[in-house]
TIMAR-504562 format. One record per atom (N, C-alpha, C): x, y, z. Coordinates in steps of 0.1 Angstrom, whole numbers, plus 5000, padded with zeros to 4 digits. Layout:
BEGIN
XYZ ...
# end
This chain:
BEGIN
474381653987 474981523984 473981443975 474481373965 473681293957 474181153956 473381063952 473680923951 473380873937 474080773931 473780733918 472880613918 471780623910 470780523908 471180443895 470580323894 470780243881 470480333869 471280313859 470980393847 471780523847 472580543857 473480663857 472780793861 471480783866 470780903870 471180943884 471281063887 471581113900 470281153907 470181093919 468981103927 469281153941 468681263945 468881313959 468581203969 469381193980 468981103990 467681133996 467181263997 465881294003 464781223995 464981213982 463881143974 463781003977 464980933980 464980793983 464280773997 464580864006 463880864019 462380874018 461980974009 460480984007 459880864001 460580803991 460080673985 459980563996 460980564004 460880464015 459780484024 459480604028 458280644036 456980604030 456880624017 455680594009 455480444010 456580364008 456480214008 456080174022 456680224033 456280184046 454880224050 454380344046 453080384049 452080294041 452380264028 451580174020 451480034026 452579984031 452579854037 451779854050 451879954058 451179974071 449679974068 449280054058 447880064054 447279924049 448079854042 447779724037 447479624049 448379624058 448279534070 447079574079 446879704080 445779754089 444479714084 444279694071 442979654065 442679504065 443679424069 443379284069 442279244079 442379284092 441279244101 439879274096 439679404091 438379444086 437879354074 438879314066 438579244054 438379094056 438479044069 438178914072 436778904078 436079014078 434679014083 433678994072 432478954076 431378934066 431578824056 432478724060 432778624050 432978484057 432178464067 432278334074 431878214065 430978244056 430578144046 430178224033 430078154022 429678224010 428378304010 427378244017 426078304018 426078434026 427078444035 427178574043 427478684034 428178664023 428578764014 427278834008 426178764007 424978814001 424378924009 424578924023 423879024031 424779154032 425979144029 426879264030 427279314016 427679234007 428079273993 427579163984 426379193978 425779083970 426579063957 427379163952 428179143940 429279043943 429879043955 430778943959 430178803959 428978793964 428278673964 428078613950 427678703941 427478653927 428778613920 429878683923 431178663917 431878543922 431678513935 432578423942 432678283937 431478213933 431678083928 432378073915 432378183907 433078183894 434578193897 434978273907 436478273910 436978143915 436178073923 436477943928 436677843916 435677853907 435777763895 436977783887 437377913886 438577943878 439877883884 439877863897 440977803904 440877653905 439877593899 439677443900 440277373889 441077273892 441777193882 440777103876 440777083862 439976993855 440576853854 439876763847 440476633845 441576633835 441576733826 442576753816 443076893816 444276913809 444777053808 443777143801 443077093791 442077173783 440977213792 440477123801 439377143810 439877253820 441077233825 441577333835 441677473829 442177483817 442277613810 440877663807 439977583804 438577623801 437977683814 438177613825 437677663838 438177803841 439477833837 440077963840 439578063831 439578043818 439278143808 437778163805 436978063806 435578073804 434978103818 434978223822 434678253836 433278273839 432378283829 430978263829 430178393835 430878463843 430178583850 430678713842 429878743831 430378843822 429878983825 429679013838 429279153842 430479243841 431679193843 432879273842 433879203833 434879273829 435879223820 436779123825 437479043816 438278933821 439478983829 440079103827 441279133836 440979123851 439779163855 439379153869 439279003873 438678923865 438578783869 439878713868 440778753858 442078693856 442878723869 442878843874 443678873886 443078793898 441778783899 441178713910 441478563909 441178503897 441478363896 442978333897 443778413891 445278393892 445678403907 445178493915 445478503929 445178373936 443978313933 443578193940 444378073935 444778073923 445577963918 446977963925 447478083926 448878093933 448778063948 447678103954 447578093969 446977953973 446377883964 445677763967 446477663975 447777633971 448577543979 448877583993 448677713996 448977774009 447777784018 446577754013 445377774020 444777634024 444877594037 444377474041 442877464039 442377354035 440877334034 440277414023 441077454012 440577514001 439677423994 438477463989 437877593988 436877634000 436977554011 435977574022 436477694031 437677734030 438177844039 437677984033 436378004034 435778124027 436378254033 436478264046 436978384052 438378424047 439278324047 440678344042 440678384027 439878304019 439878334005 439278464001 438178504007 437578634004 438478744009 439078734021 440078834025 441178854015 441778744011 442778744001 442378823988 441178793983 440678853971 440479003973 439979043985 439779183988 441179263989 442079193995 443379263997 444179273984 444179163976 444979163964 444379243952 443079223951 442379283939 441779423942 441579463955 440979593958 442079683965 442579633976 443479713984 444779743977 445479643973 446779663967 446779753955 445879733945 445879833934 445579973938 444679993948 444380123953 445680193959 446380113967 447680173972 448580213961 448680133951 449580163939 449080283932 447780303931 447180423925 447580543932 447480543945 447880663954 449280693952 450180583951 451580613949 451880663936 451280613925 451480673912 451080813911 449880853916 449380983915 450281083923 450781033935 451681113943 452981133935 453481033929 454681053921 454481143909 453381133902 453081223891 452981373895 452381403906 452181543910 453281603918 453981523926 455081573934 456481543930 456581433922 457881383918 458681333929 457981313941 458581273954 459781373958 459681493953 460681593956 460581653970 459281673974 458981723987 458481613996 459181594007 458781484016 457381504021 457181624027 455881654034 454681654024 454881714012 453881714002 453581563997 454581493995 454381353990 453681264000 454181274012 453581184023 452181234025 451981364026 450581414029 449581374018 449981394006 449081353995 448781203994 449881123996 449680983996 448680934007 448880984019 447980954030 446581004027 446481124022 445181184020 444381094010 444981053999 444280973989 443880843994 444680784003 444280654009 443180674019 442980794025 441980814035 440680874030 440580894017 439280944012 438280834015 437080864022 436180764026 435780664015 435580714003 435180633992 436280523989 437580563991 438680473989 438580364000 438380404012 438280314023 437080214021 435980264017 434780174015 435180074004 435780123993 436180033982 437179933987 438079963997 438979864002 438379754010 437079764013 436379664021 435579564012 435679573999 435079473991 435879433979 435579323974 436279263962 435479303950 436079393942 435379453931 436379503921 435979523908 436979563898 437379713899 436779803907 436979943906 438479983909 439179913918 440579953921 441479913909 441279803903 441979763891 441779853880 440479893878 440079983867 440780113869 440780163882 441480293885 442980283883 443580173886 444980153884 445380163870 444580103861 444780113847 444680253842 443680323847 443480463843 444780543847 445280523859 446380593864 447680563855 447780433851 448880393843 448780463829 447580483824 447380553811 447980693813 447580763824 447980893827 449580903828 450180803834 451580793836 452280783822 451780703813 452480683801 452180803791 451080863792 450780983784 451781093789 451981103802 452981193807 454381163803 454781033803 456080993799 456281023784 455281013776 455381033762 455781183759 455281273767 455681413766 455381473752 454281433746 453881483733 454781443722 455481333724 456381283713 455581183704 454481123710 453581033702 454380913697 455180863706 456080743703 455580623710 456580543715 456180413721 455280433733 455580523742 454780543754 453380583751 453180653740 451780693736 450980563733 451580473726 450880353722 450780253734 451780253743 451580173755 450380233763 450180363763 448980423769 447680373762 447780363749 446680313741 446280163745 447380083747 447079943751 446479943765 446980023774 446380023787 444980083787 444680173778 443280223777 442380113772 442880023763 442079913759 441779813770 442879793779 442679703790 441679763800 441779903802 440879963811 439379953806 439179973793 437879963788 437379813789 438379723787 437979583788 437779533802 438079613812 437879583826 436479643831 436279773829 435079833834 434879973827 435179993815 434780103806 435380233810 436080253821 436580383825 437580433815 438180343807 439180393797 438480483787 437180473785 436480553776 436480703779 436780733792 436880873796 438080943790 438980873783 440080943777 439680983762 438380973759 437981013746 438281163742 438281243752 438581393750 440081413751 440781333759 442181363762 443081343750 442881243743 443781213731 443581323721 442381363717 442281483708 442881603713 442781633726 443281753733 444881753731 445481643733 446981633732 447381653717 446681583708 447081593694 446781733688 445681793692 445381933687 446382033693 446782003705 447782093711 449082083704 449481963700 450681943693 450682013679 449482003673 449282063660 449382223661 448782273671 448782413673 450182473676 450982393683 452382433686 453282403675 452882343664 453682313653 454482193654 454182103664 454981983666 454481863658 453281883653 452681773644 451981843633 451981773621 451081823610 449781753612 448781813605 447381753606 447381603602 448181573592 448181433587 448781343597 449881383604 450481303614 449581283626 448881393630 447981393641 446781293638 446281293626 445181203623 445681053623 446981043618 447580903618 447680853632 448180933641 448380893655 446980873662 446080953659 444680933664 444180793660 444280763647 443780633642 444580523648 445880543650 446780433656 446380413670 446080513678 445680503692 444380423693 443380463684 442080393685 442280243681 443180213671 443380073666 443979993677 445080043684 445679973695 444779953706 443980053710 442980043720 441979933718 441379933706 440479823703 441079693703 442379683698 442979553698 443179503712 443579593721 443779543735 442479523743 441379583738 440079543744 439879393742 440279343730 440179203726 441279123733 442479173733 443579093739 443279073754 442779173761 442479163775 441179083777 440379053767 439178973768 439178873757 439978773757 440178683746 438878603743 437878593752 436678523748 435878593737 436178723735 435578793724 435878723710 436878643710 437278573697 436378443695 435678403706 434878283705 433378323703 432778273692 431378323688 430378303699 430378183706 429378163716 429478243728 430778253733 431078333745 430878483742 431278523730 431078663726 429578703726 428778613721 427378643721 426778663735 427278573744 426778583758 427278703765 428578743762 429078873768 428278993763 427978993750 427279103745 425879103750 425278993753 423878983759 423879043773 424878993781 424979043795 425279193795 426179243787 426479383787 425379463782 424679413772 423479493767 422479503778 422279393785 421279403797 421779503807 423079503810 423679593819 423479743815 423679763802 423479903797 421979943798 421179853795 419679883796 419279913810 419779833820 419379853833 420079983839 421280013834 421880143838 421080263833 420580243821 419880353814 418480373819 417780263823 416380263826 416180223841 416680113845 416480053858 416279913857 416179843868 415879693867 414379673868 413779673880 412379663882 411679803882 412379893889 411880033890 412780133883 412180243879 412980343872 414080403880 415280423874 416380483881 415980633884 416380673896 416080813900 417280853908 418280913902 419480963909 419881103904 420481173912 420981303908 422281333916 423281383909 424581413916 424381533925 423581633920 423481753928 422181763936 422281813948 421181833957 421181983959 420382063952 420382203952 421682253946 422482333954 423782383950 424882293955 424582183961 425682093966 425581953960 426481863964 426381733960 425381653968 424981543963 424081463971 424681403983 423881343992 424381304005 425481194004 425281103994 426280993993 427581043988 427681133978 428881183973 429581273984 428781353991 429381434001 429981354012 429381254016 429881164027 431081094022 431181044010 432180954005 433381034000 433181153995 434281223988 434581363994 433581423999 433681564004 432681653996 432381764002 431381853996 431981923983 431081993976 431382053963 432582143964 432782213976 433882313977 435182243976 435382113981 436582043980 436882003965 435881963958 435981923944 436482053936 435882163939 436282293933 437782323936 438182303949 439482323953 440482233945 440182113943 440982013936 441182063921 439982103915 440082143901 440882273901 440782363911 441582483911 443082443912 443482333919 444882293919 445382263905 444582183898 444982153884 444982283875 444082373878 444082503871 445282583873 445782583885 447082643888 448282583881 448182443880 449282373873 449282413858 448082433853 447982473839 448482613837 448182703846 448482843844 449882873848 450382813859 451682863865 452782753865 452382633860 453382523861 454382523850 455382433850 456282413839 455582343828 456282313817 455682253806 455082113809 455782033817 455281903821 454081913830 454082003839 452882023848 451682073840 451882153831 450782203822 450182083814 451082003809 450681893801 449881793809 450381763821 449681673831 448381723834 448281863836 446981923839 445981903828 446481913816 445581903804 445081753803 445981663806 445581523806 444481493816 444681533828 443781503839 442481573838 442481703834 441281783833 440481743821 441081703810 440281663799 439581523802 440381443808 439781313813 438581333823 438781433832 437781453842 436481513836 436681603826 435481663819 434681553813 435281453806 434581343800 433881263811 434681223821 434081143832 432881203838 433081333842 431981403849 430781413840 430981443827 429781453818 429081323817 429781213816 429181073815 428381043827 429081063839 428481033852 427281113855 427381243851 426281333854 424981293846 425281253833 424081223824 423581083826 424381003834 423980863836 422680853845 421680783841 420580763850 420880693863 421880613863 422280533874 423580593880 423580643892 424680703898 424980643912 425980563913 426380503926 427780563930 427980573943 429180643948 430480593942 430580453941 431880403937 432080423922 431080463914 431280503900 432280623899 432280703909 433080833909 434480813913 434980693917 436280673921 437280713910 437080663898 437980683887 438080833883 437080913887 437081053884 437681133896 437281093908 437681173920 439181163924 439681043924 440981023929 442081093920 442081073907 443081153899 442881303901 441581343902 441281493903 441781543917 441581463927 441981513941 443481523942 444281453934 445681463935 446181593932 445381673924 445781813920 445781913932 445181873943 445181963955 446582003959 447581913957 448881943961 449482073954 448982103943 449482223935 449082353942 448182353951 447782473958 448682503970 449582413974 450382433985 451582523981 452082613990 453082703986 454382633981 454882683969 456082623964 455982493957 454682453955 454582323948 454882323933 454482433927 454682443912 456182473909 456682423899 458082443895 458282513882 457182593878 457282673866 458382783867 458782833855 459682943855 459183063862 459983143868 459583263876 458783353867 459083353854 458383443845 456883413844 456583283846 455183243844 454483243857 455183273868 454483273882 454083413885 453083433894 452783563899 454083633905 454083763903 455283843908 455583813922 454583803931 454783793945 453983663949 454783573955 454183443959 453083463969 451883413966 450683433975 450783333987 451683363996 451983264007 450683254016 450083374018 448883374027 447783284021 447583304008 446583224001 446883084001 448183053999 448682913999 448482854013 448682924023 448482874037 447082844040 446182934035 444682914037 444282794030 444682774017 444282664009 444782534015 445982534020 446582414027 445782384039 445282484047 444482464058 443182404055 442582444043 441282384039 441482234035 442682204029 442982064027 442981984040 443582044050 443681984063 442281964069 441482054067 440082044072 439381914066 439581904053 438981784046 439581664050 440881664053 441581544057 441081504071 440881594080 440381564093 438981504092 438181564084 436781514081 436881364076 437781344067 437981204062 438281104073 439181144082 439681054093 438481024102 437581124105 436481094113 435580994107 435281014094 434480914086 435080784086 436380774083 437180644082 437080574095 437180644107 437080574120 435780504122 434680574118 433380514119 433180394109 433780414097 433680304087 434380184092 435580194098 436380084103 435680014114 435080094124 434380034135 433179954130 432380004121 431279934115 431679814108 432779814101 433279694093 433679584103 434379624113 434879524123 433779454131 432679524132 431579474140 430379434132 430479424119 429279404111 428679264112 429479164115 428879034118 428079034131 428779094141 428079094155 426879174155 426879284146 425679374147 424679344136 424879244128 423879214117 422579154122 421479214120 420179154124 419879034116 420379024104 420078904096 420778784101 422078794106 422778684112 422078654125 421678754133 420978734146 419678654143 418978684133 417778614130 418078464127 419078434119 419378294116 419778224129 420478284138 420878224150 419678194159 418678284158 417478274167 416678154162 416678124149 415778014144 416577884142 417777874146 418577754144 417877624150 417377644163 416677524169 415477484161 414677574156 413577544147 414077474134 415177524129 415777474117 416077324119 416777294130 417077154133 415877064134 414777114140 413577034140 412977014126 413077124118 412477114105 413277014096 414577014098 415376914091 415076774095 414876754108 414476624113 413076584107 412176674107 410776644101 410976604087 411776674079 411876644065 412676504063 413676484071 414376354070 413476244073 412576254083 411576154087 410676114075 410476214066 409676194054 410476154042 411776134045 412676084034 413076184024 413176314028 413476414019 414276524026 414676624018 415476734024 414476854027 414876944035 414077064038 414277154026 413077204020 413177294009 412977434014 413977524011 413977664015 414077754003 413177854002 413177953991 413478083998 414478163993 414878284000 415078393990 414978523995 415378633988 416878633986 417378693975 418778693972 419678743983 419178843991 419978904001 419678864015 418778764016 418578704029 419678604033 419878594046 420978504051 420478374055 420978274048 420678134052 421878044047 422878014055 423977934051 423577794047 424477724039 424177594035 424277494048 423277404048 423277304058 422977164052 423477064059 423276934055 421776904057 421076844046 419676814047 418776924043 419377034037 418577154033 418877184018 417877204010 418077253997 417477393996 418477493993 418077633993 418077683979 417077753975 416977813962 416677963964 417078043954 416778183954 416478233940 415878353939 415678413926 416378543926 417278573916 418078693916 417178813914 415978793909 415078903908 414278913921 412978903920 412178913932 411278793932 410878743944 409978623945 408578653940 407978553935 406578563931 405878433935 404578433934 403778313937 404078203927 404578233915 404978133906 406178063911 407178133917 408378063923 407877963933 406978003942 406477923952 405777793947 404977813937 404177703931 405177603924 406177653918 407177573910 407977493920 408377543931 409377483940 408677413952 407577463956 406777423968 407677403980 408277513985 409177513996 408477494010 409177434019 408677424033 408877554040 409977624038 410177754044 410477864033 409977984036 410278094027 410878204036 412078254032 412778354039 412878484031 412278584037 412078714030 412778824038 413378914030 413879034036 412779124040 412779174052 411679264057 411679394048 412779444044 412879554035 412079534022 412079414017 411279384005 409779384008 409479334020 408079334024 407479484024 408379574029 407979714030 407879774017 408879754009 408979823996 408079763985 408179633983 407479573972 406079533977 405779543989 404379513994 403479643994 404079753990 403379883990 402879903976 401579943974 401079953961 401780063952 402480153959 403180263952 404280203943 404680083945 405680023937 405280003923 403879983921 403379973907 403580093899 403480213906 403680343899 405180363895 406080303903 407480323900 407980223890 407180123887 407680003879 407980043865 408979983859 409280003845 408179933837 407879813841 406779733835 405779683845 404679753845 403679723856 403179573855 403179513843 402779373842 403779283848 405079313847 406079233854 406079253869 405779373873 405779413887 404579353895 403479333888 402179303894 402379173903 402879063897 402978943905 403978953917 404979033915 405979063926 405179133938 404479243934 403679313944 402679223951 401979143943 400979053949 401578963959 402778903956 403378813966 403878883979 404578993977 405079063989 403979133997 402979183990 401779243997 401079144006 400879024000 400278914008 401078874019 402378864017 403378824028 403278934039 403279054035 403279164045 402079164054 400879114048 399679104056 399578964063 400578884062 400478744067 399378674061 399178684048 398078624040 398678544029 399878504030 400578424019 399878284018 399378264006 398578144004 399378014007 398877944017 399577814021 400677824031 400877954036 401977974045 401578064056 402278064067 402078154078 403378214083 403278334089 404478404094 404878334107 406078274107 406478204119 407478294128 408278384122 409178464129 409578584121 409978694128 410478804121 411278894131 412178974126 412879054136 413279194130 412479234120 412779364114 413779364103 414479254101 415379234090 414979124081 414579014087 414178894079 412878844085 412078774076 410878714081 410778574075 410378474084 410278334080 408778294079 408478244067 407178184065 407278034064 406377964070 406377814071 405177764064 405277654057 404177594050 403177534060 401877564057 400877514066 400877364068 400877314080 400877174083 402277114084 403277194080 404677134081 405177154096 404977264102 405277284116 404177364122 403977344136 402877414142 403077564142 401877634141 401977784142 402377824156 403177934156 403577984170 402478064176 402578084189 401578164196 401578304191 400478374192 400478514187 401578604193 401978574205 403078654211 404478614206 404478504199 405878464195 406178484180 405478584175 405778614161 407178684159 407678744169 408978804167 410078714173 411278724167 412378654173 413278744182 
# end
């Protein structure tokens, strides 16, 4: 029995049921992530100890949602977003979300927990769920209920996906744009018409968000050369379409980042991005030292977040089966994904900086190909299939998929527990709570002197805003020069920095020993409790508090720890 859908297309009822299940599971996953995403955000400064990128981005998102005295000022607040580490689409979605939700949030912008949770859910979680649904639809067509549901759930439970769902960052949006490019290239079906150029526009937006659109650099030539080889395009038409794709892509890089049209803002964007590329290629203070492979396997981070090398090979094998035994559409889709994956893997492998979340845009489209290894998944003509269906092999491969799925669930359970308890278990928050009485006394001492308490802290140390306190930080590392310039009453240092930057070996790791020398001198002195003009008042293995001599009494020797 069939039912009629809009447009006169006949759709099996089973497909509608499958789509309904996907929607329900996606909604359940969305709601299940809300409690975890309300953690680690009691105040803006708390963001620094869990996700420093969120801490750096947050004031700019708030500014985008702030009304100015005039319409021009309001528009300037929104479009001149000032934090040019990522492209405007990410900030536009973030700022637009806050503008829309602002009337519904009491005490905006002070409701940090609610605001940050909203940003994480709308900008990270929702696009990721849409990605999983798109990739499921591409590979299964929602024809098989169990394959569709299994793949959708699997993609949502990859540990790297769950980790990404716990922070507000552009990776989900970037991946969504990548998936949409694949969708429209698939819809185009080598006709090189409207959908082809919609894919070009989306590629421009993806590049304008976080560069992952560049991974299609091999895909477009692959599709065009294939069309030439099959006689569907002449060389002249292929070159014309190639030039057209590049032109539309570049145009939409600018359309999605309109500040590129303004000379001053464009210069600042180029400066920030140039600095980012330099740090990615070399390092910040110390040289980058990363490797995807550890012997014959993946490194610990990739193995924990995505699965070991054998599962990556299994997923590639799924796409290989689609290329060898699938119908024309499945073969085309395999060529799109595999050519994209080759470029992405090459870039990421050669990159001196390798962080786990960089691999999301590669892994998730690649992992969706695992479904092609299940028995009966491919819909190619019988003539292109093996004479005898390898049911045993298909069963074994499906079982291996299940093994990885179970491993993911174990990891996800641990991740969720950690996320829900991260405020309660944070030693940095515990340290702050332990020194609150001393802080009250220090504020009183400063007030009696007719001034505020001056606090200098590491960027990732926890110290929320308080009345009567002026807090400053250095996004780099602290030095004696910072202390001399600000003359703080308190200095709050991450113990990890004392250990790492207070060790003389840091000079050997440094990109510029001259730049590192004053950093090392400061942290080495602090580690020995020989910081000029200050004494160690409290520490707990996560943070250390140094107090200016004469400002407060030294603690007893037994009271150095909190």
